[in-house]
N, C-alpha and C positions, 0 to 999 in steps of 0.2 A: 387782215388774210382770209381770203375763202377755201370752203372746203371740198376738192374735184373731187367730179365721180367717173375718172376713167379709170379704164380695166388697169390692172397692171401691164408695165410695160417689158417688152422681150428683152432682156440680158445678155451682156455680152457672158460667155463662161469666165472668172473670173479665180478659179481654182488651180491651183499647178495641178500638172497631171503626177508629178511628183515632189517630196521632200526636197528641198536646197539650203543643202549644208553649206555654213558659213555665211546667207542670205541675211540681210536685216531685217527685221519686223518688227512692228509695230502692236498694242494688245488688239486682236479679234482678228490680225491673218491667217485665213486659212492653211493649213499645214499634211494632214494626211485625212483619212478615215479613218474610223475607228478599228475598222478588218482588215487593215495593214499592221498600224503599231497602238500601244498603250500608251496613252499620255505622262510627258515624265515634268521633268524641273520646267519653272513658268511655263504651265502650256495647263489647258482647262478641254472637257470635253464637252459638249453638248450636240444632241441628235444624230450622235453615232460617227461627229467630226469631230477634229482636234484642231486648236486654234490656239495661237501665241497670247499669253494672260499678260505678258510684259515688253519693253523694248529689247531684244539682244538678236542674236546669229543664232542662224540656226544651226543646230547640234545632233545626233542622232549617236543611238546605239542598235543594236542587231534588234534589239525590243521595242525602244522610245524613243519617240517625237522628245526633243530637247530646246527650250532658248536659251541661251546658255550666256553665262558673265566669265571673261576671264583674267590674265594678268595686270596689268597697267590700267590703271584706272584712268579715265581720260578727262582732260580739264575745261572747263567751263568758262571761256572769256570773250571782253568783246568781239564779238564777228564771227562767232560760234554759230552754227544752223546748229536749231532745237528741234526735239520734236513736244509738244507738251496735251495734256489733257486737261481739260477747261473746267479745274473744282468749282468755280464760283463767279459770278455775272452781276453785276451792278450798274449803275446809271452810267457811271464814265470809264467804270475799266474794270477788266476780269482780271482772276486769276487761276493760272496754270502753274501744274506738277509737269516738271519738264526733261529733258536727256540728251546729251550730248547727240547730234546724228554724223556718224561714223560709221564706216565700213573697217577699219580697222580689227581687224577676228583676231588680234594677241591684246584687244584693251576689255578692262573691263567698263563699265558703264557705274559711274559714282552712285552715292544713295540723291534720287532725286529730290529737286528742289524747286522751290517757288518762286514761279515769275508776274510778272505782273503787265499786261497788253493793256494799254490804254487804248480809250476810243479813235482817238489822235493816231495810233499806230496801227491803223487795223488794214485799211485802207488808203488810198491814196484820192480816192474819190471821196466826197460828205456824205458824213451815216448818219442820218437821224436818232436814230433806236438804235445802241449798241448789240442788240439781240437780232438785228439783221443783218451783222457781221459774224457772230459768235453767239455761242450756247452753251449751259453747260456738258459736256459730255464730249464735246468736242474731239476731236484728235487735229492738233493743228502742225504744221511747218513752220519756224521762225526764226528770226536773226538777235541776237543779242546784241544788246545797241548800249547799253549801259549797265556797271559793275558797283556805281559812286555808293547808292544808297538803298544796295537792294539790288536785285536781276529786274532788268527792265528789259521787254523784246519787241519785236516787231514784224509786222505781215506786209509791210505798206511799200517794198522798197523793189518787190519782182513778182512775178508772176505764177514763179516758184513757191513763194510763200501765201497761206491761207492754209483755210480748212480741206484736210486730207477723207475724213469722214466724219459723218456725220448722220446721228439718233433721233428721231421724229420727237419734237416733244411734247407731243399726245400719249404715242403710244410704246415707245425709244426700239422702234425698226430700226432697220438703214432706211436712211434717202438717199433715191439716186437721181444722178445729175441728169437733168433734161436736157435736151439741144439747144432751148430757151436759155440757159444759165437758171433756171431755179430747179429747185430738190424738190421732190415728192418721195415722199413715204412706200418703201415698197409692200407695207400691208394695207394703211388702212385711205392713201392716198391724197394726205395732206398735204400742203403747198407750202413752202419756207424758204428764205433764203438766207444766204452768207456770202464772205468773201471766199473764195473758192480758188485756192491751191490747184494748177494746171496737174498736181499728180492724182487729185485727186480718184479713189479708189472703186467710186462705180458707179459707171457712165450711161446711159442707155444704149 
Protein backbone atom coordinates (compact mmCIF):
# COMPACT_ATOMS: atom_id res chain seq x y z
CA UNK A 1 0.00 0.00 0.00
CA UNK A 2 1.35 3.41 -0.94
CA UNK A 3 1.05 6.58 1.00
CA UNK A 4 -1.08 9.19 -0.71
CA UNK A 5 -0.40 12.91 -0.78
CA UNK A 6 -4.06 13.90 -1.17
CA UNK A 7 -5.18 16.75 1.04
CA UNK A 8 -7.51 15.96 3.91
CA UNK A 9 -11.08 15.55 2.60
CA UNK A 10 -14.07 17.61 3.58
CA UNK A 11 -15.94 15.50 6.14
CA UNK A 12 -19.57 15.23 7.06
CA UNK A 13 -20.38 16.62 10.50
CA UNK A 14 -20.96 13.40 12.44
CA UNK A 15 -21.37 15.05 15.85
CA UNK A 16 -24.89 15.24 17.22
CA UNK A 17 -26.13 18.68 18.18
CA UNK A 18 -27.14 17.37 21.61
CA UNK A 19 -26.94 14.24 23.74
CA UNK A 20 -29.45 11.58 22.69
CA UNK A 21 -30.61 9.94 25.91
CA UNK A 22 -31.12 6.20 25.52
CA UNK A 23 -29.09 5.88 22.30
CA UNK A 24 -26.80 2.84 22.05
CA UNK A 25 -23.20 3.95 21.48
CA UNK A 26 -19.81 2.32 20.95
CA UNK A 27 -16.41 3.43 22.33
CA UNK A 28 -15.25 6.68 20.75
CA UNK A 29 -18.74 8.03 19.96
CA UNK A 30 -18.95 11.82 20.43
CA UNK A 31 -21.41 12.78 23.19
CA UNK A 32 -21.07 16.48 23.98
CA UNK A 33 -18.74 19.42 24.32
CA UNK A 34 -16.92 19.81 27.63
CA UNK A 35 -18.44 23.27 27.97
CA UNK A 36 -21.92 21.67 28.09
CA UNK A 37 -21.45 18.92 30.70
CA UNK A 38 -18.77 17.06 32.66
CA UNK A 39 -17.52 13.59 31.65
CA UNK A 40 -19.34 11.04 33.81
CA UNK A 41 -19.28 7.27 34.22
CA UNK A 42 -18.37 5.37 31.04
CA UNK A 43 -16.97 8.43 29.23
CA UNK A 44 -13.69 10.27 28.70
CA UNK A 45 -12.71 13.79 27.72
CA UNK A 46 -10.27 14.76 24.96
CA UNK A 47 -9.62 18.19 23.43
CA UNK A 48 -12.63 19.69 25.26
CA UNK A 49 -14.97 17.02 23.85
CA UNK A 50 -16.61 14.08 25.64
CA UNK A 51 -16.71 10.58 24.13
CA UNK A 52 -18.08 7.17 25.11
CA UNK A 53 -15.43 4.95 26.73
CA UNK A 54 -17.52 1.77 26.55
CA UNK A 55 -20.53 0.20 24.87
CA UNK A 56 -23.77 1.28 26.50
CA UNK A 57 -26.76 3.61 26.42
CA UNK A 58 -26.43 7.37 26.75
CA UNK A 59 -27.76 8.75 30.02
CA UNK A 60 -27.32 12.12 31.66
CA UNK A 61 -27.79 14.20 34.76
CA UNK A 62 -28.02 17.96 34.91
CA UNK A 63 -24.21 18.09 35.03
CA UNK A 64 -22.80 14.85 33.59
CA UNK A 65 -22.82 12.85 30.36
CA UNK A 66 -22.99 9.13 31.19
CA UNK A 67 -22.81 5.87 29.26
CA UNK A 68 -24.83 3.58 31.49
CA UNK A 69 -25.65 -0.08 32.04
CA UNK A 70 -28.86 -0.99 33.83
CA UNK A 71 -30.88 -3.95 35.09
CA UNK A 72 -31.31 -7.22 33.23
CA UNK A 73 -28.16 -8.83 31.82
CA UNK A 74 -28.26 -9.48 28.09
CA UNK A 75 -27.46 -13.04 27.04
CA UNK A 76 -25.24 -13.80 24.05
CA UNK A 77 -26.48 -16.77 22.00
CA UNK A 78 -26.08 -18.03 18.42
CA UNK A 79 -27.61 -15.42 16.12
CA UNK A 80 -26.95 -12.48 18.45
CA UNK A 81 -25.63 -9.35 16.75
CA UNK A 82 -22.58 -8.01 18.57
CA UNK A 83 -20.08 -5.19 18.59
CA UNK A 84 -16.44 -6.15 18.92
CA UNK A 85 -13.06 -4.51 19.42
CA UNK A 86 -10.16 -6.31 17.73
CA UNK A 87 -7.46 -7.11 20.30
CA UNK A 88 -5.19 -9.46 18.35
CA UNK A 89 -4.71 -10.40 14.69
CA UNK A 90 -2.99 -13.60 13.55
CA UNK A 91 -2.53 -15.09 10.08
CA UNK A 92 -5.76 -17.10 10.11
CA UNK A 93 -7.92 -15.47 12.78
CA UNK A 94 -8.50 -12.45 14.99
CA UNK A 95 -9.52 -12.17 18.64
CA UNK A 96 -12.12 -9.64 19.73
CA UNK A 97 -13.70 -8.41 22.94
CA UNK A 98 -17.43 -8.43 22.23
CA UNK A 99 -20.69 -7.19 23.69
CA UNK A 100 -24.26 -7.74 22.40
CA UNK A 101 -25.94 -5.13 20.23
CA UNK A 102 -29.27 -4.12 21.75
CA UNK A 103 -31.53 -1.07 22.03
CA UNK A 104 -33.10 -2.44 25.24
CA UNK A 105 -32.71 0.48 27.66
CA UNK A 106 -33.56 -1.69 30.68
CA UNK A 107 -30.88 -4.30 29.98
CA UNK A 108 -27.38 -4.44 31.40
CA UNK A 109 -24.49 -5.58 29.24
CA UNK A 110 -22.59 -8.66 30.45
CA UNK A 111 -18.83 -8.48 31.05
CA UNK A 112 -17.08 -8.44 27.69
CA UNK A 113 -16.25 -11.86 26.26
CA UNK A 114 -13.55 -12.99 23.86
CA UNK A 115 -14.62 -14.25 20.45
CA UNK A 116 -12.74 -15.67 17.47
CA UNK A 117 -13.18 -14.32 13.94
CA UNK A 118 -11.62 -16.63 11.35
CA UNK A 119 -10.33 -15.19 8.09
CA UNK A 120 -12.91 -17.26 6.17
CA UNK A 121 -15.70 -15.58 8.19
CA UNK A 122 -14.70 -11.99 7.40
CA UNK A 123 -16.11 -11.65 3.88
CA UNK A 124 -17.89 -13.72 1.21
CA UNK A 125 -15.08 -12.60 -1.11
CA UNK A 126 -11.61 -14.18 -0.91
CA UNK A 127 -9.20 -12.32 1.39
CA UNK A 128 -5.53 -13.14 0.83
CA UNK A 129 -4.26 -11.28 3.92
CA UNK A 130 -6.45 -11.05 7.03
CA UNK A 131 -5.19 -7.48 7.56
CA UNK A 132 -6.99 -6.42 4.39
CA UNK A 133 -10.23 -7.22 6.22
CA UNK A 134 -9.56 -6.31 9.83
CA UNK A 135 -6.84 -4.81 12.04
CA UNK A 136 -6.07 -4.31 15.73
CA UNK A 137 -8.22 -1.61 17.31
CA UNK A 138 -11.01 -1.83 14.73
CA UNK A 139 -14.59 -1.75 16.01
CA UNK A 140 -16.82 -4.20 14.15
CA UNK A 141 -20.42 -5.31 13.92
CA UNK A 142 -20.83 -9.09 13.59
CA UNK A 143 -23.09 -12.07 14.28
CA UNK A 144 -22.45 -14.97 16.67
CA UNK A 145 -22.64 -18.25 14.74
CA UNK A 146 -21.15 -20.73 17.23
CA UNK A 147 -20.71 -21.04 21.00
CA UNK A 148 -19.82 -24.75 21.07
CA UNK A 149 -16.03 -24.54 21.62
CA UNK A 150 -15.72 -20.92 22.61
CA UNK A 151 -17.46 -18.10 20.81
CA UNK A 152 -17.06 -17.60 17.06
CA UNK A 153 -18.43 -14.65 15.11
CA UNK A 154 -18.87 -13.86 11.43
CA UNK A 155 -19.08 -10.75 9.26
CA UNK A 156 -19.72 -12.42 5.90
CA UNK A 157 -23.53 -12.80 5.96
CA UNK A 158 -24.58 -9.24 5.18
CA UNK A 159 -23.40 -5.72 4.36
CA UNK A 160 -24.58 -4.78 7.87
CA UNK A 161 -21.58 -6.66 9.25
CA UNK A 162 -18.01 -5.47 9.06
CA UNK A 163 -15.80 -2.71 10.40
CA UNK A 164 -17.77 0.32 11.62
CA UNK A 165 -14.77 2.31 12.84
CA UNK A 166 -11.09 1.90 11.91
CA UNK A 167 -7.86 3.53 13.00
CA UNK A 168 -4.70 4.13 10.99
CA UNK A 169 -2.12 1.39 11.57
CA UNK A 170 0.63 4.03 11.34
CA UNK A 171 -0.56 6.95 13.49
CA UNK A 172 -3.83 5.62 15.06
CA UNK A 173 -6.00 8.49 13.82
CA UNK A 174 -9.50 7.88 12.43
CA UNK A 175 -9.78 6.36 8.96
CA UNK A 176 -12.20 8.04 6.53
CA UNK A 177 -14.15 5.91 4.04
CA UNK A 178 -13.46 7.18 0.52
CA UNK A 179 -15.95 6.95 -2.35
CA UNK A 180 -13.98 4.08 -3.93
CA UNK A 181 -14.39 1.91 -0.84
CA UNK A 182 -10.88 2.28 0.62
CA UNK A 183 -9.97 4.03 3.86
CA UNK A 184 -7.73 7.08 4.19
CA UNK A 185 -6.18 8.33 7.42
CA UNK A 186 -7.59 11.70 8.45
CA UNK A 187 -4.14 12.78 9.64
CA UNK A 188 -1.31 11.25 7.58
CA UNK A 189 -3.19 10.22 4.42
CA UNK A 190 -2.20 6.53 4.61
CA UNK A 191 -4.52 4.23 2.64
CA UNK A 192 -5.79 0.86 3.90
CA UNK A 193 -8.49 -1.72 3.17
CA UNK A 194 -11.12 -3.35 5.41
CA UNK A 195 -14.31 -5.39 5.14
CA UNK A 196 -16.57 -2.37 5.65
CA UNK A 197 -20.04 -2.37 7.21
CA UNK A 198 -22.71 -0.19 5.63
CA UNK A 199 -22.86 1.46 9.06
CA UNK A 200 -19.26 2.72 8.87
CA UNK A 201 -19.16 5.88 10.98
CA UNK A 202 -16.85 8.29 9.12
CA UNK A 203 -17.44 8.85 5.42
CA UNK A 204 -16.07 11.29 2.88
